[in-house]
C-alpha positions in Angstrom: 76.4 142.5 17.7 74.9 143.5 14.3 71.6 142.0 15.3 71.7 143.8 18.7 72.5 147.1 16.9 69.7 146.6 14.4 67.1 146.0 17.2 68.3 149.1 19.1 67.8 151.1 15.9 64.3 149.8 15.5 63.4 150.7 19.1 64.9 154.2 18.6 62.9 154.7 15.5 59.6 153.5 17.2 60.3 155.9 20.1 61.4 159.1 18.4 59.2 158.9 15.3 61.7 160.4 12.8 60.7 162.5 9.8 64.0 161.9 8.1 66.4 159.0 8.6 69.8 159.7 7.1 72.5 157.0 7.2 76.2 156.8 6.3 78.8 154.1 5.6 78.2 150.5 4.5 77.1 148.4 7.5 75.6 151.3 9.4 73.7 152.4 6.3 72.4 148.9 5.7 71.2 148.4 9.3 69.8 152.0 9.6 67.9 151.8 6.3 66.5 148.3 7.1 65.3 149.7 10.4 63.7 152.6 8.5 62.1 150.2 6.0 60.5 148.2 8.9 59.4 151.4 10.6 57.6 152.6 7.4 56.2 149.2 6.4 54.9 147.9 9.8 55.6 150.6 12.3 54.3 154.1 13.1 55.6 155.3 9.7 52.9 153.3 7.8 50.2 155.9 8.8 49.5 158.7 6.4 51.9 161.6 6.8 54.1 159.7 9.3 56.4 158.1 6.9 60.2 158.6 7.5 62.1 159.8 4.4 65.2 157.5 4.0 68.4 159.1 2.8 71.8 157.4 2.4 75.2 159.0 1.7 77.9 157.1 0.0 81.3 158.4 1.0 82.8 155.6 -1.1 81.9 152.0 -1.4 83.2 148.5 -0.4 82.5 146.8 -3.7 86.1 146.9 -4.9 89.3 146.0 -3.0 87.7 145.0 0.3 86.3 141.5 -0.1 86.4 138.4 -2.3 84.5 138.4 -5.6 81.6 136.3 -4.3 81.2 138.3 -1.2 81.3 141.5 -3.1 78.5 140.2 -5.3 76.4 139.5 -2.2 77.0 143.1 -0.9 76.1 144.4 -4.4 72.8 142.6 -4.2 72.1 144.0 -0.8 73.0 147.6 -1.9 70.7 147.3 -4.9 67.8 146.0 -2.7 68.3 148.8 -0.2 68.6 151.5 -2.9 65.2 150.6 -4.3 63.8 151.3 -0.8 65.7 154.6 -0.2 64.2 157.9 -1.2 67.4 159.8 -1.9 71.0 158.6 -2.5 73.9 161.0 -2.0 77.5 160.7 -3.3 80.4 162.9 -2.3 81.8 162.9 -5.8 80.5 162.5 -9.4 82.8 159.5 -9.9 81.3 157.6 -7.0 77.8 158.3 -8.2 78.6 157.1 -11.7 80.3 153.9 -10.4 77.3 153.0 -8.3 74.8 153.8 -11.0 76.8 151.6 -13.4 76.5 148.7 -10.9 72.7 149.1 -10.8 72.5 150.8 -7.4 69.5 153.2 -7.5 68.0 155.2 -10.4 69.5 158.4 -11.8 66.6 160.4 -10.4 67.4 159.3 -6.9 71.0 160.6 -6.9 72.5 163.9 -5.7 76.2 164.8 -5.6 77.2 166.9 -2.5 81.0 167.5 -2.2 82.7 167.4 1.2 82.9 170.6 3.2 86.0 171.0 5.3 87.7 173.8 7.3 91.1 174.0 5.6 92.1 177.4 6.8 94.9 176.1 9.1 96.5 174.2 6.2 96.1 177.0 3.7 98.5 179.2 5.7 101.3 176.7 5.8 104.6 177.9 4.1 105.3 176.1 0.8 108.1 173.6 0.6 111.5 175.3 -0.1 113.1 172.5 -2.1 115.5 171.5 0.6 116.8 167.9 0.8 115.7 165.3 1.6 112.4 165.3 -0.3 109.8 163.8 1.9 107.0 161.6 0.5 104.1 160.8 2.7 100.9 158.9 3.0 98.1 159.8 5.5 95.4 157.2 6.2 94.4 153.9 7.8 96.9 151.0 7.4 94.5 148.6 5.8 94.7 146.6 2.5 92.5 148.8 0.3 95.0 151.7 0.9 97.7 149.7 -0.9 100.7 151.0 1.1 102.8 148.4 -0.6 102.7 150.3 -3.8 103.8 153.5 -2.0 106.8 151.6 -0.5 107.7 150.0 -3.9 107.6 153.4 -5.6 109.8 154.9 -2.9 112.3 152.1 -3.3 112.5 152.7 -7.1 113.2 156.4 -6.5 115.9 155.6 -3.9 117.5 153.1 -6.3 117.2 155.1 -9.5 118.1 158.5 -8.0 120.5 157.8 -5.1 121.8 161.4 -5.1 118.3 162.9 -4.9 117.9 162.5 -1.1 114.4 161.2 -0.3 112.6 159.8 2.7 109.1 158.7 3.6 106.6 159.0 6.3 103.4 156.9 6.9 100.9 158.6 9.1 98.1 156.6 10.6 97.7 153.1 12.1 95.8 149.9 11.4 96.0 146.1 11.1 98.8 146.2 8.6 101.3 148.2 10.5 103.6 145.3 11.5 103.4 143.8 8.0 104.3 147.2 6.4 107.2 147.6 8.9 108.6 144.2 7.8 108.1 145.2 4.2 110.2 148.3 4.8 113.0 146.1 6.2 112.7 143.7 3.2 113.0 146.6 0.7 115.9 148.2 2.6 113.8 151.3 3.5 113.7 150.9 7.3 116.2 153.8 7.6 114.4 156.3 5.5 110.7 155.5 6.2 109.1 156.5 9.5 105.7 155.3 10.9 104.1 158.0 13.1 100.9 156.4 14.2 97.8 158.6 14.4 98.4 162.3 14.5 95.9 165.1 15.5 98.0 168.1 14.4 97.3 168.1 10.6 99.4 171.3 10.1 102.5 169.6 11.4 101.8 166.5 9.3 101.4 168.3 6.0 104.0 170.9 6.9 106.6 168.2 7.1 105.8 166.8 3.6 106.9 167.8 0.1 104.8 165.2 -1.7 101.5 163.6 -0.6 100.8 160.2 -2.0 97.7 158.1 -2.3 98.0 154.5 -3.7 94.5 153.1 -2.9 92.7 150.5 -4.9 89.4 152.2 -4.1 88.4 155.6 -2.8 85.4 158.0 -2.4 86.7 161.5 -2.1 90.0 161.2 -0.3 90.2 163.8 2.5 93.9 163.4 2.7 94.4 164.7 -0.8 92.1 167.7 -0.2 94.1 168.5 2.9 97.4 168.1 1.0 96.2 170.4 -1.8 95.0 173.0 0.6 98.6 172.9 2.1 100.1 173.5 -1.3 101.8 170.1 -1.5 102.4 168.1 -4.7 100.2 165.0 -5.1 100.8 161.6 -6.6 97.8 159.4 -6.7 96.1 156.4 -8.3 93.1 157.2 -10.6 90.4 155.9 -8.4 87.1 157.2 -7.0 86.9 161.0 -6.8 90.7 161.5 -7.2 90.4 162.8 -10.8 87.8 165.3 -9.9 90.1 166.7 -7.2 93.2 166.9 -9.3 91.8 167.8 -12.7 88.4 169.3 -11.9 86.8 167.2 -14.6 85.7 163.6 -14.2 85.5 163.1 -17.9 89.0 164.4 -18.6 91.5 161.8 -20.2 93.6 160.0 -17.6 
């Protein structure tokens, strides 16, 4: 499937003769930039004035928390090779840019930081939590290993055990390959009565309007949209110090943790 996608990208480039080829995400970015490299090296782009400018945006990266050590090293080598053949590299946060530069991906002169732009007006008008019980902690995102939902559940268990009179419950919004595993973990921890799995939800105002505290426990992040949305809704945030989280919460990537 990857080879078929790559060949289709090559054919598209040959047909439309792009002036700019801008890619996103890991696999799509690799296939797209490789197609652009071939277009510029051996295709119509090799002619004077016809070269396609290659741009890639890193919304995060898959070099931590996704694959085994040896496979991550292979992907690191691929990203370094691709970066040398890319005209401009964009990161959605300063932290992501610095992490990738430290790993030898691109030169400093290639990098630009462009923060995410989102329409947050529906969330900004939500009423603030009124302090009623129970206090609802929630996570919004894909149910995949890198999001580390197990840490969220363990933290919730500790709160329930240490503050039994506080009155708390949890909600996990989203879906993914780990849903059944996480549901079993809830039962094992004795949280099945106070944690609810909602699946995917489209009405973000209802999602964040029902939370008092938004949590993020990921091993690795770019700029987490869920935290931006939660902050726009005026919700308290608890998060691991990864990716662009510190920039969102503290406004200064160099501030002490």
